[in-house]
N, CA, C and O of each residue as an XYZ file, in Angstrom:
500
protein
N       5.783    -15.158     15.137
C       5.188    -14.553     13.963
C       3.664    -14.582     14.115
O       3.082    -15.577     14.547
N       3.033    -13.448     13.743
C       1.576    -13.347     13.817
C       1.063    -12.717     12.530
O       1.540    -11.656     12.129
N       0.099    -13.357     11.880
C      -0.495    -12.767     10.681
C      -1.619    -11.823     11.084
O      -2.292    -12.026     12.095
N      -1.805    -10.792     10.276
C      -2.876     -9.834     10.545
C      -3.687     -9.620      9.268
O      -3.167     -9.706      8.155
N      -4.961     -9.342      9.461
C      -5.864     -9.008      8.363
C      -6.804     -7.926      8.853
O      -7.307     -7.992      9.975
N      -7.040     -6.942      8.022
C      -7.942     -5.848      8.351
C      -9.299     -6.099      7.725
O      -9.392     -6.439      6.546
N     -10.344     -5.933      8.506
C     -11.684     -6.093      7.953
C     -12.078     -4.912      7.072
O     -13.082     -4.979      6.364
N     -11.299     -3.828      7.107
C     -11.626     -2.629      6.330
C     -10.826     -2.505      5.039
O     -11.135     -1.657      4.202
N      -9.812     -3.333      4.868
C      -9.024     -3.330      3.637
C      -9.565     -4.420      2.715
O     -10.204     -5.362      3.183
N      -9.316     -4.304      1.409
C      -9.791     -5.339      0.488
C      -9.191     -6.701      0.833
O      -8.047     -6.793      1.279
N      -9.971     -7.746      0.624
C      -9.466     -9.093      0.855
C      -8.294     -9.360     -0.072
O      -8.232     -8.823     -1.178
N      -7.373    -10.185      0.379
C      -6.232    -10.572     -0.443
C      -6.721    -11.296     -1.696
O      -7.706    -12.033     -1.645
N      -6.038    -11.088     -2.809
C      -6.413    -11.753     -4.056
C      -5.619    -13.038     -4.259
O      -5.532    -13.558     -5.372
N      -5.048    -13.536     -3.184
C      -4.279    -14.773     -3.235
C      -4.109    -15.340     -1.846
O      -4.701    -14.841     -0.889
N      -3.300    -16.384     -1.729
C      -3.105    -17.047     -0.438
C      -2.057    -16.339      0.436
O      -0.964    -16.859      0.662
N      -2.410    -15.162      0.914
C      -1.515    -14.405      1.783
C      -2.347    -13.526      2.700
O      -3.550    -13.360      2.496
N      -1.700    -12.969      3.706
C      -2.377    -12.094      4.661
C      -2.026    -10.636      4.351
O      -1.139    -10.355      3.545
N      -2.736     -9.720      5.003
C      -2.419     -8.299      4.842
C      -1.049     -7.973      5.410
O      -0.370     -7.066      4.927
N      -0.647     -8.704      6.427
C       0.655     -8.435      7.023
C       1.084     -9.522      7.978
O       0.309    -10.401      8.354
N       2.341     -9.432      8.356
C       2.922    -10.365      9.310
C       3.749     -9.564     10.304
O       4.619     -8.781      9.922
N       3.463     -9.772     11.595
C       4.243     -9.136     12.655
C       5.343    -10.092     13.094
O       5.099    -11.256     13.409
N       6.568     -9.558     13.103
C       7.732    -10.305     13.574
C       8.540     -9.343     14.434
O       9.032     -8.327     13.944
N       8.674     -9.667     15.718
C       9.387     -8.762     16.615
C       8.694     -7.414     16.632
O       7.483     -7.335     16.836
N       9.466     -6.342     16.417
C       8.876     -5.005     16.442
C       8.629     -4.458     15.036
O       8.599     -3.245     14.829
N       8.451     -5.374     14.064
C       8.192     -4.948     12.690
C       6.901     -5.563     12.169
O       6.548     -6.690     12.514
N       6.207     -4.801     11.333
C       5.038     -5.284     10.612
C       5.370     -5.195      9.129
O       5.605     -4.109      8.598
N       5.384     -6.336      8.475
C       5.617     -6.414      7.040
C       4.254     -6.494      6.366
O       3.546     -7.489      6.519
N       3.884     -5.468      5.628
C       2.569     -5.424      4.980
C       2.683     -5.864      3.530
O       3.568     -5.422      2.797
N       1.780     -6.735      3.133
C       1.704     -7.151      1.734
C       1.357     -5.945      0.869
O       0.762     -4.976      1.341
N       1.731     -6.019     -0.381
C       1.414     -4.937     -1.294
C      -0.084     -4.743     -1.430
O      -0.848     -5.707     -1.485
N      -0.489     -3.499     -1.484
C      -1.894     -3.143     -1.689
C      -2.063     -2.620     -3.107
O      -1.282     -1.797     -3.585
N      -3.101     -3.116     -3.765
C      -3.467     -2.597     -5.072
C      -4.749     -1.775     -4.905
O      -5.361     -1.817     -3.838
N      -5.162     -1.040     -5.918
C      -6.278     -0.104     -5.760
C      -7.669     -0.734     -5.828
O      -8.501     -0.341     -6.646
N      -7.906     -1.708     -4.966
C      -9.235     -2.305     -4.887
C     -10.097     -1.516     -3.922
O      -9.648     -1.120     -2.847
N     -11.335     -1.295     -4.315
C     -12.322     -0.693     -3.422
C     -12.778     -1.795     -2.466
O     -13.285     -2.820     -2.922
N     -12.612     -1.612     -1.155
C     -12.992     -2.670     -0.210
C     -14.474     -3.061     -0.299
O     -14.829     -4.207     -0.023
N     -15.334     -2.117     -0.683
C     -16.772     -2.397     -0.748
C     -17.142     -3.215     -1.981
O     -17.927     -4.159     -1.893
N     -16.572     -2.850     -3.135
C     -16.946     -3.518     -4.389
C     -15.993     -4.652     -4.762
O     -16.330     -5.508     -5.580
N     -14.813     -4.654     -4.167
C     -13.764     -5.637     -4.478
C     -13.293     -5.533     -5.935
O     -12.772     -6.493     -6.502
N     -13.485     -4.355     -6.521
C     -13.064     -4.096     -7.898
C     -12.059     -2.951     -7.904
O     -11.997     -2.161     -6.962
N     -11.272     -2.870     -8.977
C     -10.360     -1.732     -9.127
C     -11.177     -0.447     -9.147
O     -12.254     -0.397     -9.741
N     -10.666      0.584     -8.500
C     -11.364      1.866     -8.513
C     -11.343      2.421     -9.928
O     -10.370      2.224    -10.656
N     -12.398      3.110    -10.325
C     -12.399      3.719    -11.653
C     -11.429      4.897    -11.694
O     -11.135      5.519    -10.673
N     -10.949      5.183    -12.879
C     -10.039      6.302    -13.042
C      -8.651      5.821    -13.406
O      -8.443      4.664    -13.769
N      -7.718      6.733    -13.300
C      -6.346      6.447    -13.691
C      -5.403      6.370    -12.506
O      -5.791      5.972    -11.407
N      -4.171      6.753    -12.745
C      -3.120      6.601    -11.737
C      -3.406      7.421    -10.480
O      -3.086      6.975     -9.378
N      -3.996      8.597    -10.618
C      -4.300      9.423     -9.442
C      -5.279      8.698     -8.517
O      -5.008      8.548     -7.326
N      -6.393      8.256     -9.048
C      -7.411      7.583     -8.245
C      -6.881      6.267     -7.671
O      -7.176      5.909     -6.531
N      -6.099      5.558     -8.476
C      -5.558      4.290     -8.001
C      -4.546      4.497     -6.872
O      -4.542      3.745     -5.898
N      -3.702      5.499     -6.998
C      -2.718      5.769     -5.940
C      -3.415      6.177     -4.653
O      -3.046      5.715     -3.573
N      -4.418      7.037     -4.756
C      -5.159      7.459     -3.563
C      -5.817      6.262     -2.868
O      -5.825      6.190     -1.640
N      -6.371      5.316     -3.653
C      -7.000      4.140     -3.054
C      -5.972      3.240     -2.393
O      -6.220      2.704     -1.313
N      -4.823      3.068     -3.028
C      -3.768      2.245     -2.437
C      -3.360      2.811     -1.076
O      -3.228      2.061     -0.109
N      -3.160      4.120     -0.997
C      -2.792      4.756      0.274
C      -3.883      4.507      1.317
O      -3.577      4.197      2.468
N      -5.150      4.640      0.924
C      -6.246      4.380      1.868
C      -6.246      2.929      2.332
O      -6.484      2.660      3.509
N      -5.985      1.995      1.430
C      -5.942      0.592      1.809
C      -4.801      0.321      2.794
O      -4.958     -0.458      3.734
N      -3.666      0.964      2.577
C      -2.539      0.821      3.510
C      -2.943      1.372      4.874
O      -2.680      0.746      5.901
N      -3.573      2.523      4.887
C      -4.018      3.127      6.149
C      -4.963      2.181      6.888
O      -4.872      2.051      8.109
N      -5.866      1.521      6.168
C      -6.783      0.563      6.804
C      -6.027     -0.597      7.446
O      -6.352     -1.014      8.558
N      -5.028     -1.113      6.749
C      -4.233     -2.214      7.316
C      -3.502     -1.736      8.563
O      -3.506     -2.424      9.584
N      -2.880     -0.575      8.492
C      -2.150     -0.047      9.645
C      -3.094      0.240     10.811
O      -2.758     -0.036     11.963
N      -4.268      0.789     10.519
C      -5.262      1.072     11.573
C      -5.618     -0.180     12.359
O      -5.852     -0.113     13.566
N      -5.659     -1.312     11.687
C      -6.040     -2.552     12.372
C      -5.048     -2.930     13.463
O      -5.364     -3.708     14.363
N      -3.853     -2.374     13.374
C      -2.819     -2.623     14.384
C      -2.484     -1.360     15.170
O      -1.460     -1.298     15.851
N      -3.358     -0.348     15.070
C      -3.177      0.939     15.746
C      -1.858      1.611     15.358
O      -1.185      2.224     16.188
N      -1.511      1.481     14.090
C      -0.321      2.118     13.543
C      -0.753      3.191     12.554
O      -1.896      3.194     12.096
N       0.159      4.101     12.226
C      -0.102      5.190     11.303
C       1.017      5.243     10.253
O       2.017      4.533     10.366
N       0.841      6.071      9.258
C       1.885      6.199      8.243
C       3.210      6.630      8.849
O       4.267      6.312      8.304
N       3.173      7.350      9.969
C       4.423      7.778     10.617
C       5.235      6.595     11.145
O       6.414      6.756     11.461
N       4.622      5.401     11.246
C       5.324      4.202     11.688
C       6.036      3.484     10.544
O       6.823      2.568     10.783
N       5.767      3.889      9.316
C       6.363      3.245      8.151
C       7.848      3.594      8.083
O       8.229      4.762      8.164
N       8.677      2.561      7.933
C      10.119      2.784      7.816
C      10.636      2.533      6.401
O      11.720      2.993      6.043
N       9.850      1.792      5.585
C      10.276      1.465      4.218
C       9.053      1.216      3.354
O       8.115      0.540      3.774
N       9.065      1.762      2.152
C       8.018      1.470      1.181
C       8.663      0.972     -0.105
O       9.800      1.314     -0.431
N       7.908      0.161     -0.820
C       8.289     -0.226     -2.174
C       7.077      0.036     -3.055
O       5.979     -0.452     -2.788
N       7.294      0.811     -4.103
C       6.233      1.154     -5.042
C       6.505      0.424     -6.350
O       7.596      0.507     -6.916
N       5.488     -0.290     -6.815
C       5.548     -0.986     -8.092
C       4.584     -0.265     -9.027
O       3.407     -0.100     -8.705
N       5.083      0.166    -10.188
C       4.263      0.897    -11.154
C       4.410      0.250    -12.522
O       5.473     -0.267    -12.867
N       3.330      0.284    -13.298
C       3.421     -0.260    -14.659
C       3.958      0.768    -15.650
O       4.318      0.417    -16.773
N       4.013      2.042    -15.239
C       4.531      3.080    -16.129
C       5.174      4.199    -15.301
O       4.479      4.979    -14.650
N       6.488      4.264    -15.335
C       7.188      5.295    -14.567
C       6.936      6.704    -15.098
O       7.334      7.680    -14.462
N       6.291      6.823    -16.237
C       5.905      8.152    -16.723
C       4.897      8.789    -15.771
O       4.728     10.009    -15.773
N       4.223      7.970    -14.954
C       3.261      8.460    -13.961
C       3.916      8.813    -12.630
O       3.221      9.133    -11.665
N       5.238      8.759    -12.567
C       5.940      8.937    -11.297
C       5.623     10.267    -10.614
O       5.440     10.296     -9.397
N       5.553     11.353    -11.356
C       5.328     12.652    -10.714
C       3.950     12.713    -10.044
O       3.813     13.317     -8.980
N       2.946     12.106    -10.641
C       1.613     12.072    -10.029
C       1.656     11.257     -8.744
O       1.170     11.697     -7.702
N       2.239     10.073     -8.825
C       2.343      9.197     -7.652
C       3.156      9.874     -6.560
O       2.768      9.845     -5.392
N       4.269     10.478     -6.919
C       5.146     11.128     -5.954
C       4.420     12.256     -5.218
O       4.608     12.424     -4.013
N       3.598     13.024     -5.921
C       2.852     14.107     -5.292
C       1.833     13.599     -4.283
O       1.715     14.152     -3.190
N       1.096     12.551     -4.640
C       0.105     11.972     -3.726
C       0.800     11.345     -2.525
O       0.351     11.496     -1.389
N       1.887     10.650     -2.782
C       2.679     10.018     -1.728
C       3.195     11.081     -0.751
O       3.084     10.921      0.464
N       3.755     12.159     -1.288
C       4.304     13.230     -0.438
C       3.215     13.852      0.421
O       3.443     14.144      1.594
N       2.049     14.056     -0.144
C       0.941     14.630      0.618
C       0.509     13.681      1.733
O       0.248     14.121      2.853
N       0.433     12.390      1.440
C      -0.002     11.413      2.443
C       0.992     11.300      3.596
O       0.589     11.233      4.757
N       2.278     11.279      3.286
C       3.299     11.077      4.312
C       3.740     12.375      4.982
O       4.336     12.334      6.058
N       3.460     13.520      4.371
C       3.835     14.790      4.972
C       5.335     14.892      5.181
O       6.122     14.582      4.287
N       5.720     15.327      6.370
C       7.143     15.504      6.683
C       7.864     14.184      6.937
O       9.094     14.134      6.926
N       7.099     13.112      7.167
C       7.687     11.788      7.397
C       8.207     11.245      6.067
O       7.464     11.200      5.086
N       9.456     10.839      6.027
C      10.070     10.384      4.794
C      10.750      9.023      4.998
O      11.958      8.951      5.225
N       9.953      7.939      4.913
C      10.558      6.616      5.054
C      11.465      6.299      3.862
O      11.383      6.947      2.818
N      12.317      5.308      4.029
C      13.120      4.835      2.908
C      12.154      4.309      1.839
O      11.061      3.841      2.159
N      12.571      4.390      0.558
C      11.643      3.996     -0.505
C      12.392      3.499     -1.724
O      13.476      3.979     -2.057
N      11.785      2.525     -2.376
C      12.214      2.076     -3.697
C      11.019      2.162     -4.617
O       9.887      1.919     -4.197
N      11.261      2.507     -5.874
C      10.200      2.547     -6.877
C      10.703      1.825     -8.113
O      11.789      2.115     -8.616
N       9.903      0.878     -8.601
C      10.306      0.107     -9.776
C       9.151      0.003    -10.764
O       7.980     -0.013    -10.384
N       9.512     -0.065    -12.036
C       8.515     -0.309    -13.071
C       8.441     -1.806    -13.297
O       9.466     -2.485    -13.357
N       7.219     -2.318    -13.421
C       6.995     -3.742    -13.630
C       6.163     -3.944    -14.894
O       5.495     -3.023    -15.365
N       6.211     -5.145    -15.428
C       5.465     -5.442    -16.653
C       3.966     -5.517    -16.413
O       3.179     -5.205    -17.306
N       3.569     -5.925    -15.229
C       2.152     -6.045    -14.936
C       1.917     -6.233    -13.453
O       2.823     -6.621    -12.715
N       0.686     -5.955    -13.014
C       0.287     -6.104    -11.621
C      -1.037     -6.854    -11.569
O      -1.752     -6.907    -12.570
N      -1.377     -7.438    -10.416
C      -2.619     -8.198    -10.316
C      -3.848     -7.387    -10.755
O      -3.960     -6.198    -10.456
N      -4.742     -8.038    -11.450
C      -6.028     -7.489    -11.883
C      -5.904     -6.267    -12.785
O      -6.872     -5.531    -12.975
N      -4.709     -6.049    -13.345
C      -4.510     -4.918    -14.241
C      -4.274     -3.591    -13.541
O      -4.381     -2.534    -14.162
N      -3.951     -3.638    -12.246
C      -3.674     -2.408    -11.492
C      -2.491     -1.674    -12.106
O      -1.619     -2.282    -12.728
N      -2.474     -0.356    -11.922
C      -1.367      0.478    -12.401
C      -0.294      0.665    -11.347
O       0.833      1.049    -11.662
N      -0.646      0.390    -10.068
C       0.269      0.636     -8.959
C       0.006     -0.344     -7.827
O      -1.125     -0.778     -7.609
N       1.061     -0.681     -7.118
C       0.989     -1.483     -5.889
C       2.041     -0.919     -4.947
O       3.146     -0.584     -5.374
N       1.701     -0.816     -3.672
C       2.659     -0.329     -2.681
C       2.672     -1.280     -1.498
O       1.621     -1.668     -0.988
N       3.875     -1.654     -1.066
C       4.034     -2.434      0.157
C       4.806     -1.597      1.163
O       5.598     -0.734      0.785
N       4.573     -1.854      2.447
C       5.258     -1.083      3.490
C       5.763     -1.996      4.601
O       5.245     -3.089      4.826
N       6.781     -1.510      5.275
C       7.299     -2.141      6.486
C       7.203     -1.084      7.575
O       7.630      0.055      7.388
N       6.634     -1.472      8.720
C       6.428     -0.529      9.826
C       7.134     -0.985     11.078
O       7.289     -2.178     11.338
N       7.557     -0.002     11.847
C       8.072     -0.264     13.180
C       6.902     -0.203     14.153
O       6.108      0.738     14.136
N       6.810     -1.218     14.997
C       5.759     -1.246     16.024
C       6.359     -0.659     17.281
O       7.307     -1.210     17.841
N       5.805      0.465     17.730
C       6.341      1.138     18.923
C       5.286      1.183     20.023
O       5.546      1.709     21.105
């Protein structure tokens, strides 16, 4: 097992790493919409927060020379499923024709008041 941290993604808000490599898989911790430069939630609503989360995931994957096409499973945590269509549109644009397995759940709350968190599992090829 090897832990990984990206210098371009926001620092973890707790005692965990950005990801853990085990065998040919990378398990990435959930990313919330923190701006890596300010370490604060990005301004705006679900659209801006989802776009930042995707960028943070890309930064973590870049640190291991992986891309969204390497993602095999995502889990999306949202505080309001009424925002699902907005999130789904941004997600579809980011992943393009690649369609990893996915779960989406509504939760009562997320760290720092975020509206969305996404975690991914990637195959290392």
